[in-house]
Biopython code that builds the backbone (N, CA, C, O; Angstrom):
import numpy as np
from Bio.PDB.StructureBuilder import StructureBuilder

atoms = [
    (1, "MET", "N", (0.839, -1.179, 0.000)),
    (1, "MET", "CA", (0.000, 0.000, 0.000)),
    (1, "MET", "C", (0.886, 1.246, 0.000)),
    (1, "MET", "O", (1.882, 1.311, 0.721)),
    (2, "ARG", "N", (0.516, 2.218, -0.807)),
    (2, "ARG", "CA", (1.369, 3.396, -0.904)),
    (2, "ARG", "C", (1.016, 4.388, 0.200)),
    (2, "ARG", "O", (-0.129, 4.487, 0.641)),
    (3, "VAL", "N", (2.051, 5.123, 0.630)),
    (3, "VAL", "CA", (1.873, 6.094, 1.703)),
    (3, "VAL", "C", (1.651, 7.464, 1.092)),
    (3, "VAL", "O", (2.447, 7.930, 0.277)),
    (4, "LYS", "N", (0.564, 8.103, 1.492)),
    (4, "LYS", "CA", (0.292, 9.464, 1.015)),
    (4, "LYS", "C", (0.804, 10.445, 2.061)),
    (4, "LYS", "O", (0.546, 10.290, 3.255)),
    (5, "ARG", "N", (1.538, 11.464, 1.595)),
    (5, "ARG", "CA", (2.212, 12.355, 2.541)),
    (5, "ARG", "C", (1.595, 13.747, 2.630)),
    (5, "ARG", "O", (2.211, 14.664, 3.173)),
    (6, "GLY", "N", (0.406, 13.907, 2.111)),
    (6, "GLY", "CA", (-0.232, 15.214, 2.075)),
    (6, "GLY", "C", (-0.438, 15.841, 3.450)),
    (6, "GLY", "O", (-0.215, 17.036, 3.641)),
    (7, "GLN", "N", (-0.866, 15.020, 4.399)),
    (7, "GLN", "CA", (-1.155, 15.524, 5.736)),
    (7, "GLN", "C", (0.121, 16.020, 6.421)),
    (7, "GLN", "O", (0.116, 17.086, 7.037)),
    (8, "THR", "N", (1.199, 15.267, 6.319)),
    (8, "THR", "CA", (2.482, 15.634, 6.928)),
    (8, "THR", "C", (3.020, 16.913, 6.311)),
    (8, "THR", "O", (3.461, 17.821, 7.017)),
    (9, "THR", "N", (2.980, 16.974, 4.990)),
    (9, "THR", "CA", (3.484, 18.147, 4.271)),
    (9, "THR", "C", (2.680, 19.385, 4.653)),
    (9, "THR", "O", (3.248, 20.454, 4.879)),
    (10, "ARG", "N", (1.378, 19.241, 4.725)),
    (10, "ARG", "CA", (0.527, 20.376, 5.077)),
    (10, "ARG", "C", (0.869, 20.892, 6.471)),
    (10, "ARG", "O", (0.920, 22.102, 6.690)),
    (11, "LYS", "N", (1.103, 19.974, 7.420)),
    (11, "LYS", "CA", (1.474, 20.375, 8.780)),
    (11, "LYS", "C", (2.783, 21.160, 8.779)),
    (11, "LYS", "O", (2.897, 22.191, 9.441)),
    (12, "LYS", "N", (3.771, 20.664, 8.031)),
    (12, "LYS", "CA", (5.074, 21.340, 7.932)),
    (12, "LYS", "C", (4.901, 22.731, 7.343)),
    (12, "LYS", "O", (5.464, 23.706, 7.840)),
    (13, "HIS", "N", (4.117, 22.806, 6.279)),
    (13, "HIS", "CA", (3.909, 24.078, 5.600)),
    (13, "HIS", "C", (3.180, 25.071, 6.514)),
    (13, "HIS", "O", (3.523, 26.253, 6.556)),
    (14, "LYS", "N", (2.177, 24.583, 7.240)),
    (14, "LYS", "CA", (1.434, 25.460, 8.146)),
    (14, "LYS", "C", (2.357, 26.011, 9.234)),
    (14, "LYS", "O", (2.260, 27.174, 9.623)),
    (15, "LYS", "N", (3.249, 25.150, 9.711)),
    (15, "LYS", "CA", (4.197, 25.563, 10.756)),
    (15, "LYS", "C", (5.100, 26.689, 10.238)),
    (15, "LYS", "O", (5.334, 27.678, 10.933)),
    (16, "ILE", "N", (5.594, 26.527, 9.028)),
    (16, "ILE", "CA", (6.464, 27.536, 8.410)),
    (16, "ILE", "C", (5.686, 28.822, 8.169)),
    (16, "ILE", "O", (6.166, 29.912, 8.482)),
    (17, "MET", "N", (4.488, 28.694, 7.614)),
    (17, "MET", "CA", (3.679, 29.877, 7.292)),
    (17, "MET", "C", (3.291, 30.652, 8.557)),
    (17, "MET", "O", (3.163, 31.876, 8.526)),
    (18, "LYS", "N", (3.107, 29.937, 9.658)),
    (18, "LYS", "CA", (2.786, 30.591, 10.920)),
    (18, "LYS", "C", (3.979, 31.430, 11.391)),
    (18, "LYS", "O", (3.801, 32.518, 11.938)),
    (19, "GLN", "N", (5.197, 30.915, 11.175)),
    (19, "GLN", "CA", (6.398, 31.624, 11.611)),
    (19, "GLN", "C", (6.701, 32.863, 10.769)),
    (19, "GLN", "O", (7.309, 33.812, 11.264)),
    (20, "VAL", "N", (6.283, 32.863, 9.501)),
    (20, "VAL", "CA", (6.562, 34.020, 8.640)),
    (20, "VAL", "C", (5.393, 35.005, 8.604)),
    (20, "VAL", "O", (5.381, 35.934, 7.797)),
    (21, "LYS", "N", (4.426, 34.799, 9.473)),
    (21, "LYS", "CA", (3.278, 35.706, 9.541)),
    (21, "LYS", "C", (3.787, 37.116, 9.854)),
    (21, "LYS", "O", (4.593, 37.305, 10.765)),
    (22, "GLY", "N", (3.316, 38.086, 9.104)),
    (22, "GLY", "CA", (3.753, 39.460, 9.324)),
    (22, "GLY", "C", (4.787, 39.910, 8.313)),
    (22, "GLY", "O", (5.022, 41.109, 8.167)),
    (23, "MET", "N", (5.411, 38.972, 7.611)),
    (23, "MET", "CA", (6.337, 39.339, 6.545)),
    (23, "MET", "C", (5.520, 39.710, 5.315)),
    (23, "MET", "O", (4.300, 39.552, 5.300)),
    (24, "SER", "N", (6.190, 40.199, 4.296)),
    (24, "SER", "CA", (5.417, 40.681, 3.154)),
    (24, "SER", "C", (5.802, 39.990, 1.852)),
    (24, "SER", "O", (6.832, 39.321, 1.768)),
    (25, "HIS", "N", (4.961, 40.163, 0.843)),
    (25, "HIS", "CA", (5.158, 39.725, -0.536)),
    (25, "HIS", "C", (5.317, 38.213, -0.668)),
    (25, "HIS", "O", (4.531, 37.445, -0.114)),
    (26, "HIS", "N", (6.330, 37.802, -1.398)),
    (26, "HIS", "CA", (6.580, 36.414, -1.767)),
    (26, "HIS", "C", (6.786, 35.534, -0.526)),
    (26, "HIS", "O", (6.576, 34.322, -0.575)),
    (27, "ARG", "N", (7.187, 36.140, 0.556)),
    (27, "ARG", "CA", (7.526, 35.389, 1.756)),
    (27, "ARG", "C", (6.314, 34.756, 2.424)),
    (27, "ARG", "O", (6.439, 33.734, 3.098)),
    (28, "THR", "N", (5.164, 35.345, 2.244)),
    (28, "THR", "CA", (3.974, 34.784, 2.907)),
    (28, "THR", "C", (3.103, 33.975, 1.970)),
    (28, "THR", "O", (2.222, 33.241, 2.418)),
    (29, "SER", "N", (3.339, 34.100, 0.676)),
    (29, "SER", "CA", (2.455, 33.393, -0.251)),
    (29, "SER", "C", (3.075, 32.104, -0.783)),
    (29, "SER", "O", (2.355, 31.200, -1.206)),
    (30, "SER", "N", (4.392, 32.014, -0.767)),
    (30, "SER", "CA", (5.049, 30.846, -1.339)),
    (30, "SER", "C", (5.856, 30.113, -0.264)),
    (30, "SER", "O", (6.546, 30.736, 0.544)),
    (31, "ILE", "N", (5.760, 28.800, -0.269)),
    (31, "ILE", "CA", (6.477, 27.998, 0.721)),
    (31, "ILE", "C", (7.982, 28.155, 0.546)),
    (31, "ILE", "O", (8.721, 28.279, 1.524)),
    (32, "LYS", "N", (8.426, 28.150, -0.695)),
    (32, "LYS", "CA", (9.868, 28.267, -0.950)),
    (32, "LYS", "C", (10.403, 29.616, -0.441)),
    (32, "LYS", "O", (11.439, 29.679, 0.221)),
    (33, "GLY", "N", (9.681, 30.676, -0.760)),
    (33, "GLY", "CA", (10.073, 32.008, -0.293)),
    (33, "GLY", "C", (10.018, 32.109, 1.221)),
    (33, "GLY", "O", (10.862, 32.754, 1.845)),
    (34, "ALA", "N", (9.012, 31.463, 1.807)),
    (34, "ALA", "CA", (8.850, 31.488, 3.256)),
    (34, "ALA", "C", (9.989, 30.756, 3.946)),
    (34, "ALA", "O", (10.499, 31.218, 4.967)),
    (35, "LYS", "N", (10.390, 29.615, 3.392)),
    (35, "LYS", "CA", (11.496, 28.855, 3.979)),
    (35, "LYS", "C", (12.784, 29.669, 3.970)),
    (35, "LYS", "O", (13.514, 29.717, 4.961)),
    (36, "GLU", "N", (13.050, 30.309, 2.827)),
    (36, "GLU", "CA", (14.270, 31.125, 2.700)),
    (36, "GLU", "C", (14.239, 32.283, 3.689)),
    (36, "GLU", "O", (15.235, 32.564, 4.356)),
    (37, "ALA", "N", (13.096, 32.952, 3.782)),
    (37, "ALA", "CA", (12.953, 34.090, 4.690)),
    (37, "ALA", "C", (13.124, 33.649, 6.140)),
    (37, "ALA", "O", (13.726, 34.357, 6.948)),
    (38, "LEU", "N", (12.595, 32.484, 6.459)),
    (38, "LEU", "CA", (12.674, 31.959, 7.814)),
    (38, "LEU", "C", (14.114, 31.631, 8.190)),
    (38, "LEU", "O", (14.568, 31.968, 9.284)),
    (39, "LEU", "N", (14.828, 30.975, 7.285)),
    (39, "LEU", "CA", (16.236, 30.654, 7.549)),
    (39, "LEU", "C", (17.042, 31.924, 7.782)),
    (39, "LEU", "O", (17.863, 31.991, 8.696)),
    (40, "LYS", "N", (16.800, 32.929, 6.947)),
    (40, "LYS", "CA", (17.531, 34.187, 7.054)),
    (40, "LYS", "C", (17.185, 34.888, 8.376)),
    (40, "LYS", "O", (18.072, 35.370, 9.081)),
    (41, "SER", "N", (15.898, 34.939, 8.701)),
    (41, "SER", "CA", (15.489, 35.650, 9.913)),
    (41, "SER", "C", (16.005, 34.949, 11.166)),
    (41, "SER", "O", (16.379, 35.612, 12.134)),
    (42, "LEU", "N", (16.031, 33.626, 11.160)),
    (42, "LEU", "CA", (16.552, 32.896, 12.320)),
    (42, "LEU", "C", (18.051, 33.125, 12.491)),
    (42, "LEU", "O", (18.546, 33.227, 13.613)),
    (43, "SER", "N", (18.774, 33.205, 11.367)),
    (43, "SER", "CA", (20.211, 33.452, 11.476)),
    (43, "SER", "C", (20.475, 34.882, 11.956)),
    (43, "SER", "O", (21.413, 35.123, 12.715)),
    (44, "TYR", "N", (19.640, 35.831, 11.508)),
    (44, "TYR", "CA", (19.775, 37.215, 11.982)),
    (44, "TYR", "C", (19.487, 37.296, 13.480)),
    (44, "TYR", "O", (20.200, 37.975, 14.219)),
    (45, "SER", "N", (18.441, 36.605, 13.921)),
    (45, "SER", "CA", (18.081, 36.690, 15.335)),
    (45, "SER", "C", (19.169, 36.075, 16.209)),
    (45, "SER", "O", (19.452, 36.582, 17.294)),
    (46, "TYR", "N", (19.781, 34.988, 15.745)),
    (46, "TYR", "CA", (20.878, 34.362, 16.493)),
    (46, "TYR", "C", (22.050, 35.335, 16.589)),
    (46, "TYR", "O", (22.619, 35.531, 17.663)),
    (47, "ARG", "N", (22.406, 35.943, 15.457)),
    (47, "ARG", "CA", (23.529, 36.882, 15.409)),
    (47, "ARG", "C", (23.251, 38.100, 16.291)),
    (47, "ARG", "O", (24.118, 38.545, 17.043)),
    (48, "ASP", "N", (22.044, 38.624, 16.189)),
    (48, "ASP", "CA", (21.736, 39.881, 16.865)),
    (48, "ASP", "C", (21.517, 39.738, 18.362)),
    (48, "ASP", "O", (21.575, 40.727, 19.092)),
    (49, "ARG", "N", (21.266, 38.514, 18.832)),
    (49, "ARG", "CA", (21.217, 38.332, 20.287)),
    (49, "ARG", "C", (22.585, 38.608, 20.887)),
    (49, "ARG", "O", (22.686, 39.076, 22.021)),
    (50, "ARG", "N", (23.638, 38.321, 20.131)),
    (50, "ARG", "CA", (24.999, 38.610, 20.590)),
    (50, "ARG", "C", (25.357, 40.077, 20.378)),
    (50, "ARG", "O", (26.008, 40.691, 21.224)),
    (51, "THR", "N", (24.935, 40.631, 19.255)),
    (51, "THR", "CA", (25.228, 42.031, 18.937)),
    (51, "THR", "C", (24.565, 42.963, 19.944)),
    (51, "THR", "O", (25.119, 44.007, 20.291)),
    (52, "LYS", "N", (23.382, 42.585, 20.409)),
    (52, "LYS", "CA", (22.637, 43.417, 21.356)),
    (52, "LYS", "C", (23.444, 43.665, 22.631)),
    (52, "LYS", "O", (23.421, 44.766, 23.180)),
    (53, "LYS", "N", (24.145, 42.655, 23.092)),
    (53, "LYS", "CA", (24.957, 42.788, 24.299)),
    (53, "LYS", "C", (26.052, 43.831, 24.100)),
    (53, "LYS", "O", (26.319, 44.645, 24.985)),
    (54, "ARG", "N", (26.685, 43.795, 22.921)),
    (54, "ARG", "CA", (27.737, 44.773, 22.605)),
    (54, "ARG", "C", (27.170, 46.178, 22.525)),
    (54, "ARG", "O", (27.759, 47.129, 23.040)),
    (55, "ALA", "N", (26.031, 46.299, 21.879)),
    (55, "ALA", "CA", (25.420, 47.612, 21.675)),
    (55, "ALA", "C", (25.035, 48.252, 23.008)),
    (55, "ALA", "O", (25.249, 49.447, 23.211)),
    (56, "PHE", "N", (24.471, 47.460, 23.911)),
    (56, "PHE", "CA", (24.081, 48.000, 25.209)),
    (56, "PHE", "C", (25.291, 48.409, 26.029)),
    (56, "PHE", "O", (25.275, 49.444, 26.696)),
    (57, "ARG", "N", (26.341, 47.597, 25.981)),
    (57, "ARG", "CA", (27.553, 47.956, 26.729)),
    (57, "ARG", "C", (28.104, 49.289, 26.229)),
    (57, "ARG", "O", (28.502, 50.134, 27.031)),
    (58, "ALA", "N", (28.128, 49.482, 24.917)),
    (58, "ALA", "CA", (28.611, 50.743, 24.328)),
    (58, "ALA", "C", (27.731, 51.913, 24.783)),
    (58, "ALA", "O", (28.242, 52.991, 25.085)),
    (59, "LEU", "N", (26.418, 51.702, 24.831)),
    (59, "LEU", "CA", (25.492, 52.744, 25.272)),
    (59, "LEU", "C", (25.750, 53.122, 26.728)),
    (59, "LEU", "O", (25.789, 54.304, 27.070)),
    (60, "TRP", "N", (25.927, 52.108, 27.589)),
    (60, "TRP", "CA", (26.184, 52.375, 29.007)),
    (60, "TRP", "C", (27.478, 53.149, 29.188)),
    (60, "TRP", "O", (27.541, 54.082, 29.990)),
    (61, "ILE", "N", (28.513, 52.766, 28.444)),
    (61, "ILE", "CA", (29.799, 53.454, 28.546)),
    (61, "ILE", "C", (29.649, 54.911, 28.120)),
    (61, "ILE", "O", (30.206, 55.802, 28.761)),
    (62, "THR", "N", (28.909, 55.161, 27.057)),
    (62, "THR", "CA", (28.682, 56.529, 26.582)),
    (62, "THR", "C", (27.976, 57.359, 27.644)),
    (62, "THR", "O", (28.349, 58.506, 27.888)),
    (63, "ARG", "N", (26.957, 56.784, 28.277)),
    (63, "ARG", "CA", (26.208, 57.503, 29.307)),
    (63, "ARG", "C", (27.071, 57.809, 30.523)),
    (63, "ARG", "O", (27.026, 58.914, 31.062)),
    (64, "ILE", "N", (27.857, 56.824, 30.954)),
    (64, "ILE", "CA", (28.743, 57.031, 32.107)),
    (64, "ILE", "C", (29.781, 58.095, 31.781)),
    (64, "ILE", "O", (30.070, 58.970, 32.597)),
    (65, "SER", "N", (30.335, 58.010, 30.584)),
    (65, "SER", "CA", (31.352, 58.963, 30.141)),
    (65, "SER", "C", (30.802, 60.386, 30.131)),
    (65, "SER", "O", (31.480, 61.318, 30.565)),
    (66, "ALA", "N", (29.578, 60.555, 29.638)),
    (66, "ALA", "CA", (28.955, 61.878, 29.593)),
    (66, "ALA", "C", (28.763, 62.423, 31.006)),
    (66, "ALA", "O", (29.010, 63.602, 31.260)),
    (67, "ALA", "N", (28.324, 61.565, 31.918)),
    (67, "ALA", "CA", (28.118, 61.997, 33.304)),
    (67, "ALA", "C", (29.453, 62.338, 33.968)),
    (67, "ALA", "O", (29.530, 63.270, 34.769)),
    (68, "CYS", "N", (30.483, 61.597, 33.642)),
    (68, "CYS", "CA", (31.819, 61.867, 34.200)),
    (68, "CYS", "C", (32.319, 63.230, 33.724)),
    (68, "CYS", "O", (32.865, 64.003, 34.511)),
    (69, "LYS", "N", (32.134, 63.523, 32.444)),
    (69, "LYS", "CA", (32.580, 64.812, 31.893)),
    (69, "LYS", "C", (31.871, 65.973, 32.577)),
    (69, "LYS", "O", (32.479, 67.009, 32.848)),
    (70, "GLU", "N", (30.576, 65.795, 32.855)),
    (70, "GLU", "CA", (29.824, 66.834, 33.560)),
    (70, "GLU", "C", (30.418, 67.129, 34.934)),
    (70, "GLU", "O", (30.375, 68.260, 35.420)),
    (71, "ASN", "N", (30.970, 66.089, 35.544)),
    (71, "ASN", "CA", (31.527, 66.227, 36.889)),
    (71, "ASN", "C", (33.044, 66.391, 36.896)),
    (71, "ASN", "O", (33.680, 66.291, 37.945)),
    (72, "GLY", "N", (33.614, 66.641, 35.728)),
    (72, "GLY", "CA", (35.032, 66.990, 35.630)),
    (72, "GLY", "C", (36.025, 65.857, 35.786)),
    (72, "GLY", "O", (37.116, 66.065, 36.317)),
    (73, "THR", "N", (35.677, 64.678, 35.342)),
    (73, "THR", "CA", (36.630, 63.569, 35.364)),
    (73, "THR", "C", (36.507, 62.773, 34.072)),
    (73, "THR", "O", (35.571, 62.966, 33.296)),
    (74, "LYS", "N", (37.459, 61.880, 33.853)),
    (74, "LYS", "CA", (37.425, 61.037, 32.658)),
    (74, "LYS", "C", (36.828, 59.680, 33.007)),
    (74, "LYS", "O", (36.891, 59.223, 34.148)),
    (75, "TYR", "N", (36.250, 59.054, 31.994)),
    (75, "TYR", "CA", (35.637, 57.732, 32.179)),
    (75, "TYR", "C", (36.659, 56.731, 32.707)),
    (75, "TYR", "O", (36.392, 56.014, 33.671)),
    (76, "SER", "N", (37.826, 56.687, 32.073)),
    (76, "SER", "CA", (38.835, 55.688, 32.444)),
    (76, "SER", "C", (39.322, 55.899, 33.880)),
    (76, "SER", "O", (39.523, 54.936, 34.622)),
    (77, "GLU", "N", (39.511, 57.176, 34.269)),
    (77, "GLU", "CA", (39.952, 57.468, 35.642)),
    (77, "GLU", "C", (38.875, 57.055, 36.651)),
    (77, "GLU", "O", (39.168, 56.506, 37.713)),
    (78, "PHE", "N", (37.636, 57.333, 36.290)),
    (78, "PHE", "CA", (36.510, 56.978, 37.155)),
    (78, "PHE", "C", (36.431, 55.469, 37.362)),
    (78, "PHE", "O", (36.280, 55.002, 38.491)),
    (79, "MET", "N", (36.533, 54.709, 36.274)),
    (79, "MET", "CA", (36.438, 53.250, 36.368)),
    (79, "MET", "C", (37.608, 52.675, 37.168)),
    (79, "MET", "O", (37.431, 51.725, 37.930)),
    (80, "LYS", "N", (38.807, 53.251, 36.995)),
    (80, "LYS", "CA", (39.977, 52.783, 37.740)),
    (80, "LYS", "C", (39.809, 53.063, 39.228)),
    (80, "LYS", "O", (40.137, 52.222, 40.065)),
    (81, "SER", "N", (39.294, 54.252, 39.556)),
    (81, "SER", "CA", (39.103, 54.577, 40.975)),
    (81, "SER", "C", (38.076, 53.654, 41.629)),
    (81, "SER", "O", (38.225, 53.276, 42.791)),
    (82, "LEU", "N", (37.026, 53.291, 40.873)),
    (82, "LEU", "CA", (36.042, 52.337, 41.404)),
    (82, "LEU", "C", (36.688, 50.986, 41.672)),
    (82, "LEU", "O", (36.433, 50.352, 42.696)),
    (83, "LYS", "N", (37.522, 50.561, 40.744)),
    (83, "LYS", "CA", (38.175, 49.258, 40.887)),
    (83, "LYS", "C", (39.150, 49.266, 42.063)),
    (83, "LYS", "O", (39.234, 48.296, 42.817)),
    (84, "ASP", "N", (39.890, 50.377, 42.213)),
    (84, "ASP", "CA", (40.853, 50.489, 43.316)),
    (84, "ASP", "C", (40.163, 50.448, 44.674)),
    (84, "ASP", "O", (40.711, 49.918, 45.640)),
    (85, "ARG", "N", (38.947, 51.017, 44.745)),
    (85, "ARG", "CA", (38.207, 51.059, 46.007)),
    (85, "ARG", "C", (37.314, 49.831, 46.209)),
    (85, "ARG", "O", (36.544, 49.766, 47.168)),
    (86, "ASN", "N", (37.421, 48.874, 45.312)),
    (86, "ASN", "CA", (36.618, 47.636, 45.356)),
    (86, "ASN", "C", (35.111, 47.902, 45.351)),
    (86, "ASN", "O", (34.350, 47.224, 46.042)),
    (87, "ILE", "N", (34.692, 48.890, 44.568)),
    (87, "ILE", "CA", (33.266, 49.143, 44.375)),
    (87, "ILE", "C", (32.844, 48.364, 43.135)),
    (87, "ILE", "O", (33.238, 48.699, 42.018)),
    (88, "GLU", "N", (32.053, 47.341, 43.337)),
    (88, "GLU", "CA", (31.706, 46.447, 42.238)),
    (88, "GLU", "C", (30.310, 46.735, 41.702)),
    (88, "GLU", "O", (29.385, 45.945, 41.888)),
    (89, "LEU", "N", (30.174, 47.865, 41.039)),
    (89, "LEU", "CA", (28.933, 48.191, 40.348)),
    (89, "LEU", "C", (29.188, 48.005, 38.857)),
    (89, "LEU", "O", (30.190, 48.484, 38.326)),
    (90, "ASP", "N", (28.279, 47.311, 38.189)),
    (90, "ASP", "CA", (28.492, 47.114, 36.754)),
    (90, "ASP", "C", (28.061, 48.348, 35.966)),
    (90, "ASP", "O", (27.430, 49.258, 36.504)),
    (91, "ARG", "N", (28.408, 48.359, 34.705)),
    (91, "ARG", "CA", (28.174, 49.533, 33.859)),
    (91, "ARG", "C", (26.689, 49.835, 33.687)),
    (91, "ARG", "O", (26.297, 50.994, 33.555)),
    (92, "LYS", "N", (25.876, 48.800, 33.690)),
    (92, "LYS", "CA", (24.430, 48.994, 33.539)),
    (92, "LYS", "C", (23.884, 49.820, 34.703)),
    (92, "LYS", "O", (23.129, 50.770, 34.495)),
    (93, "ILE", "N", (24.265, 49.458, 35.920)),
    (93, "ILE", "CA", (23.809, 50.158, 37.116)),
    (93, "ILE", "C", (24.370, 51.577, 37.147)),
    (93, "ILE", "O", (23.654, 52.522, 37.478)),
    (94, "LEU", "N", (25.652, 51.725, 36.801)),
    (94, "LEU", "CA", (26.278, 53.047, 36.791)),
    (94, "LEU", "C", (25.587, 53.981, 35.790)),
    (94, "LEU", "O", (25.351, 55.152, 36.085)),
    (95, "ALA", "N", (25.269, 53.454, 34.617)),
    (95, "ALA", "CA", (24.589, 54.259, 33.593)),
    (95, "ALA", "C", (23.209, 54.683, 34.077)),
    (95, "ALA", "O", (22.780, 55.813, 33.843)),
    (96, "ASP", "N", (22.519, 53.770, 34.754)),
    (96, "ASP", "CA", (21.201, 54.080, 35.286)),
    (96, "ASP", "C", (21.294, 55.158, 36.367)),
    (96, "ASP", "O", (20.479, 56.080, 36.410)),
    (97, "LEU", "N", (22.294, 55.029, 37.238)),
    (97, "LEU", "CA", (22.510, 56.044, 38.274)),
    (97, "LEU", "C", (22.811, 57.405, 37.650)),
    (97, "LEU", "O", (22.282, 58.426, 38.088)),
    (98, "ALA", "N", (23.654, 57.411, 36.634)),
    (98, "ALA", "CA", (24.038, 58.654, 35.974)),
    (98, "ALA", "C", (22.830, 59.348, 35.356)),
    (98, "ALA", "O", (22.741, 60.575, 35.365)),
    (99, "ALA", "N", (21.903, 58.562, 34.822)),
    (99, "ALA", "CA", (20.739, 59.136, 34.149)),
    (99, "ALA", "C", (19.636, 59.549, 35.128)),
    (99, "ALA", "O", (19.046, 60.620, 34.987)),
    (100, "THR", "N", (19.360, 58.695, 36.119)),
    (100, "THR", "CA", (18.202, 58.942, 36.985)),
    (100, "THR", "C", (18.543, 59.664, 38.286)),
    (100, "THR", "O", (17.744, 60.454, 38.789)),
    (101, "GLU", "N", (19.727, 59.395, 38.830)),
    (101, "GLU", "CA", (20.097, 60.004, 40.116)),
    (101, "GLU", "C", (21.493, 60.626, 40.043)),
    (101, "GLU", "O", (22.460, 60.040, 40.532)),
    (102, "PRO", "N", (21.601, 61.808, 39.436)),
    (102, "PRO", "CA", (22.908, 62.435, 39.257)),
    (102, "PRO", "C", (23.615, 62.787, 40.567)),
    (102, "PRO", "O", (24.845, 62.831, 40.608)),
    (103, "GLU", "N", (22.852, 63.039, 41.639)),
    (103, "GLU", "CA", (23.472, 63.377, 42.929)),
    (103, "GLU", "C", (24.236, 62.181, 43.500)),
    (103, "GLU", "O", (25.347, 62.336, 44.007)),
    (104, "VAL", "N", (23.647, 61.004, 43.419)),
    (104, "VAL", "CA", (24.302, 59.780, 43.892)),
    (104, "VAL", "C", (25.547, 59.507, 43.043)),
    (104, "VAL", "O", (26.589, 59.102, 43.557)),
    (105, "PHE", "N", (25.419, 59.732, 41.760)),
    (105, "PHE", "CA", (26.561, 59.512, 40.854)),
    (105, "PHE", "C", (27.696, 60.480, 41.192)),
    (105, "PHE", "O", (28.870, 60.113, 41.148)),
    (106, "LYS", "N", (27.336, 61.702, 41.525)),
    (106, "LYS", "CA", (28.335, 62.713, 41.896)),
    (106, "LYS", "C", (29.108, 62.273, 43.143)),
    (106, "LYS", "O", (30.321, 62.459, 43.229)),
    (107, "LYS", "N", (28.383, 61.681, 44.116)),
    (107, "LYS", "CA", (29.024, 61.172, 45.335)),
    (107, "LYS", "C", (29.981, 60.026, 45.004)),
    (107, "LYS", "O", (31.053, 59.911, 45.599)),
    (108, "LEU", "N", (29.587, 59.187, 44.057)),
    (108, "LEU", "CA", (30.457, 58.084, 43.633)),
    (108, "LEU", "C", (31.762, 58.613, 43.051)),
    (108, "LEU", "O", (32.829, 58.049, 43.292)),
    (109, "ILE", "N", (31.674, 59.683, 42.294)),
    (109, "ILE", "CA", (32.876, 60.262, 41.667)),
    (109, "ILE", "C", (33.818, 60.800, 42.737)),
    (109, "ILE", "O", (35.037, 60.665, 42.622)),
    (110, "LYS", "N", (33.248, 61.416, 43.789)),
    (110, "LYS", "CA", (34.097, 61.954, 44.868)),
    (110, "LYS", "C", (34.566, 60.847, 45.764)),
    (110, "LYS", "O", (35.290, 61.097, 46.728)),
]
sb = StructureBuilder()
sb.init_structure("model")
sb.init_model(0)
sb.init_chain("A")
sb.init_seg("    ")
for serial, (resi, resn, name, xyz) in enumerate(atoms, 1):
    if name == "N":
        sb.init_residue(resn, " ", resi, " ")
    sb.init_atom(name, np.array(xyz, "f"), 0.0, 1.0, " ", f" {name:<3s}", serial, name[0])
structure = sb.get_structure()
């Protein structure tokens, strides 16, 4: 008896089409286009999960640096003084302090 694969194929196709929902043109109407778009988008998302970490670190450093300049010191000197005094605040917290509570940040610099 021959095996008909229509049901399996339809399930696979529905799964792919569900994942490309929201994309435009050829990507949502054709299975081949949808598969290609899906592979590309998954590789971008994998890559960008790593890139996001770099981008945020750069943003935090920029914010801390700007706050340091306002208070008359350099970013590198500030970070070294924190390390010398064993103050273990990460850049994310420091950037948040610099933006939301400048008085506390000023005390940290002194």
